[in-house]
C-alpha positions as CSV (number, residue, x, y, z in Angstrom):
1,M,151.3,98.5,116.6
2,A,150.9,97.6,112.9
3,Q,149.5,94.1,113.7
4,A,147.0,95.6,116.2
5,F,146.0,98.3,113.7
6,V,145.2,95.7,110.9
7,S,143.8,93.0,113.1
8,S,141.4,95.3,114.9
9,R,139.6,96.1,111.7
10,L,139.2,92.6,110.3
11,Q,135.8,91.1,111.3
12,P,133.5,88.4,110.0
13,G,130.8,89.8,107.8
14,K,132.7,92.9,106.9
15,V,134.8,94.0,103.9
16,V,137.9,96.0,104.8
17,V,140.1,97.7,102.2
18,F,143.5,99.1,103.2
19,V,144.2,102.1,101.0
20,K,146.4,105.1,100.4
21,P,144.5,108.2,99.1
22,T,147.0,108.9,96.3
23,C,146.9,105.4,94.8
24,P,144.9,105.1,91.6
25,Y,144.3,101.4,92.2
26,C,142.9,102.2,95.6
27,R,140.5,104.7,94.1
28,R,139.4,102.1,91.5
29,A,138.7,99.5,94.2
30,Q,136.8,102.1,96.2
31,E,134.7,103.0,93.1
32,L,133.9,99.3,92.4
33,L,133.0,98.5,95.9
34,G,131.2,101.8,96.5
35,A,128.8,100.9,93.7
36,L,127.5,97.8,95.5
37,P,124.6,97.7,97.9
38,F,126.4,97.0,101.1
39,R,124.5,96.9,104.4
40,P,125.4,99.8,106.7
41,G,128.8,99.1,108.4
42,A,129.8,96.2,106.2
43,L,132.3,98.1,104.1
44,E,135.3,100.1,105.5
45,F,138.1,101.8,103.7
46,V,141.1,102.3,106.0
47,D,143.6,105.0,105.0
48,I,147.0,103.5,106.2
49,T,148.7,106.9,105.8
50,A,146.5,108.4,108.6
51,A,148.0,106.0,111.1
52,G,151.4,107.6,110.9
53,D,153.2,104.3,110.6
54,T,152.6,103.5,106.9
55,G,155.8,101.4,106.3
56,S,155.2,99.2,109.3
57,I,151.6,98.6,108.3
58,Q,152.7,97.7,104.8
59,D,155.3,95.4,106.2
60,Y,152.7,93.6,108.3
61,L,150.3,93.4,105.3
62,E,153.1,91.7,103.4
63,K,153.7,89.2,106.2
64,L,150.0,88.6,106.4
65,T,149.1,88.5,102.6
66,G,152.3,88.1,100.7
67,A,152.1,91.6,99.2
68,R,152.7,95.0,100.8
69,T,151.0,97.0,98.0
70,V,147.6,98.6,98.4
71,P,144.8,98.2,98.1
72,R,144.6,95.0,100.2
73,V,141.1,93.8,100.1
74,F,139.7,91.6,102.9
75,I,136.4,89.7,103.0
76,G,136.0,88.8,106.6
77,R,139.5,87.8,107.7
78,D,140.5,86.5,104.3
79,C,142.6,88.6,101.9
80,I,141.4,88.3,98.3
81,G,144.3,90.4,97.0
82,G,144.4,93.8,95.3
83,C,142.6,95.8,92.7
84,S,143.1,93.4,89.8
85,D,141.9,90.5,91.9
86,L,138.8,92.5,93.0
87,I,138.0,93.4,89.4
88,E,138.4,89.7,88.3
89,M,136.2,88.5,91.1
90,N,133.6,91.1,90.2
91,Q,133.6,90.2,86.5
92,S,133.3,86.5,87.2
93,G,130.4,87.0,89.7
94,E,132.4,85.5,92.5
95,L,132.6,88.8,94.4
96,C,128.8,89.2,94.8
97,K,128.6,85.5,95.7
98,R,131.2,85.9,98.5
99,L,129.6,89.1,99.8
100,Q,126.2,87.5,99.9
101,Q,127.7,84.5,101.8
102,I,129.0,86.7,104.6
103,G,125.8,88.8,104.7
104,A,127.5,92.1,103.6
105,L,125.0,93.1,101.0
106,Q,121.5,94.5,101.5
């Protein structure tokens, strides 16, 4: 179930962020990404607590990305890491470059 839950959301040309609503790092990632001019449908925040199987989802994210913490940020099917990785990519300009490459920005 966890693998299907995660895999079904990852798509080329889309940014998907797996979050927990109580996590301050997740909120920071949502703020940062929410301020960018995404094309409609190109950004999705997925609340893993709403699925009812949070532990299994985090276990699968760990298997897939090497970390079970959230947020887990995916550009297309590639995980770029968590909040600190996202902030670093944004500050270096790499984030916007990657988002433009996949056509996620307006």
